[in-house]
C-alpha positions in Angstrom: 148.7 21.4 -32.6 148.6 21.9 -36.3 145.0 22.8 -36.0 145.7 25.6 -33.4 148.3 27.0 -35.7 145.9 27.1 -38.6 143.3 28.9 -36.5 145.9 31.4 -35.3 147.0 32.0 -38.8 143.4 32.7 -40.0 142.8 35.0 -37.0 146.0 37.0 -37.8 145.1 37.1 -41.5 141.5 38.3 -40.7 143.0 41.0 -38.4 145.3 42.2 -41.1 142.5 42.4 -43.6 140.4 44.4 -41.2 143.2 46.8 -40.5 143.8 47.3 -44.3 140.1 47.9 -44.9 139.9 50.4 -42.0 143.0 52.1 -43.4 141.5 52.3 -46.9 138.2 53.7 -45.4 140.1 56.4 -43.4 142.2 57.3 -46.4 139.0 57.8 -48.5 137.4 59.9 -45.8 140.5 62.0 -45.4 140.7 62.5 -49.2 137.0 63.5 -49.3 137.5 66.1 -46.5 140.6 67.6 -48.1 139.2 67.9 -51.6 136.0 69.8 -50.5 135.7 73.5 -49.8 134.1 73.0 -46.4 137.2 73.4 -44.2 138.0 76.7 -45.9 134.5 77.9 -45.4 134.6 76.8 -41.8 137.9 78.7 -41.4 136.4 81.8 -42.9 133.4 81.6 -40.5 135.6 81.0 -37.5 137.9 83.9 -38.5 134.9 86.2 -38.9 133.5 85.2 -35.5 136.9 85.7 -33.9 137.1 89.2 -35.4 133.6 90.1 -34.2 134.4 88.9 -30.7 137.6 91.0 -30.7 135.6 94.0 -31.8 133.1 93.4 -29.0 135.8 93.1 -26.4 137.4 96.4 -27.7 134.0 98.1 -27.5 133.4 96.8 -24.0 136.9 98.0 -22.9 136.2 101.4 -24.4 132.9 101.7 -22.6 134.6 100.6 -19.3 137.1 103.4 -19.8 134.4 106.0 -20.4 132.2 105.0 -17.3 133.9 107.5 -14.9 133.4 110.4 -17.3 129.8 109.4 -17.9 129.2 109.1 -14.1 130.7 112.5 -13.5 128.6 114.0 -16.4 125.5 112.4 -14.8 126.4 113.9 -11.4 127.0 117.3 -12.9 123.6 117.1 -14.6 121.9 116.1 -11.4 123.6 119.1 -9.6 122.3 121.4 -12.3 118.7 120.6 -11.5 116.8 122.8 -9.1 116.4 121.5 -5.5 112.9 120.4 -4.6 112.6 123.2 -2.0 112.9 126.0 -4.6 112.2 124.1 -7.8 108.4 124.8 -8.0 108.8 128.6 -7.8 111.7 128.6 -10.2 109.9 126.4 -12.8 106.7 128.6 -12.4 108.7 131.7 -13.0 110.5 130.1 -16.0 107.3 129.0 -17.6 105.8 132.4 -17.0 108.8 134.1 -18.7 108.7 131.7 -21.7 105.0 132.2 -22.1 105.3 136.0 -21.9 108.1 136.0 -24.5 105.9 133.8 -26.8 102.9 136.2 -26.3 100.8 133.6 -24.4 98.8 133.7 -21.2 99.2 130.8 -18.8 95.7 130.2 -17.4 96.5 127.4 -14.9 99.3 125.1 -13.8 99.1 121.8 -11.9 102.1 120.0 -10.4 102.3 116.3 -9.5 105.4 114.8 -8.1 106.7 111.3 -8.0 110.0 110.1 -6.3 112.4 108.1 -8.4 113.6 105.0 -6.6 117.4 104.6 -6.4 118.1 108.2 -7.2 117.9 111.4 -5.3 115.5 112.9 -7.8 111.8 113.8 -8.0 110.0 113.6 -11.2 107.5 116.5 -11.5 104.6 116.3 -14.0 103.3 119.7 -15.0 100.0 120.3 -16.7 99.7 123.9 -17.9 97.0 125.6 -20.1 98.1 128.4 -22.3 96.0 130.7 -24.4 97.2 132.6 -27.5 98.0 132.3 -31.2 99.3 129.3 -33.0 102.6 131.0 -33.6 102.8 131.8 -29.9 102.3 128.2 -29.0 105.1 127.2 -31.4 107.4 129.9 -29.8 106.4 128.6 -26.4 107.4 125.0 -27.3 110.7 126.3 -28.8 111.3 128.3 -25.6 110.8 125.1 -23.5 113.3 123.3 -25.7 115.9 126.1 -25.4 115.4 126.7 -21.6 118.2 125.9 -19.1 115.6 123.9 -17.2 115.2 120.3 -18.4 111.6 120.0 -19.8 110.2 116.9 -21.6 107.0 117.7 -23.4 104.9 114.6 -23.0 101.8 115.7 -24.9 99.7 118.5 -26.2 95.9 119.0 -26.3 94.7 121.9 -28.4 91.3 123.3 -29.1 90.2 126.5 -30.9 88.9 129.3 -28.7 85.8 130.9 -30.2 84.4 133.3 -27.7 82.0 136.0 -28.6 83.6 139.4 -28.8 87.1 138.0 -28.3 89.9 137.9 -30.9 89.7 135.2 -33.5 92.5 132.7 -34.1 93.1 132.0 -30.4 94.1 128.5 -29.4 94.0 127.0 -26.0 96.7 124.3 -25.5 97.1 122.0 -22.5 100.7 121.1 -22.3 101.9 118.0 -20.3 105.5 118.5 -19.3 107.9 116.5 -17.1 110.9 118.0 -15.3 113.1 116.8 -12.4 114.2 118.2 -9.0 117.0 117.2 -6.7 115.8 115.9 -3.4 119.1 115.8 -1.5 
């Protein structure tokens, strides 16, 4: 019996020593963490991330509030476009007026349409050749920009016109334009 008691006593003493060693190790680890600047840096990073997320949420809420107004603006824009039934003649007349004011001659126009999926719109690509002076071409492009009709100039191809007996300084410009018509 004495032998069992000695064994138990040694086991208890070993357990106490292990607990004291673990306590000392945890105290050293805790002291190391508290003395370093790392928790403060982590706090600063977390605070910054929180503020950025709050700003993102506020921006998203603001956008959500503006969606009805944006949708109504888009609907008003679509209603301002010419209907496809009368759009070609209206655009031809508008281009003719702009060219005339710029002092240019429109030699030919070609239209190519493409329906836009998911929208009641038709995209119309226009290729027009105009002949006149360089300043007239600049005025023509300015007139396209200021027109009530939505025009997107996609590209220009210019070449000098040197015909015999004709006026010098003439430029022939092929203009690639896009516009849109309502289909319904």
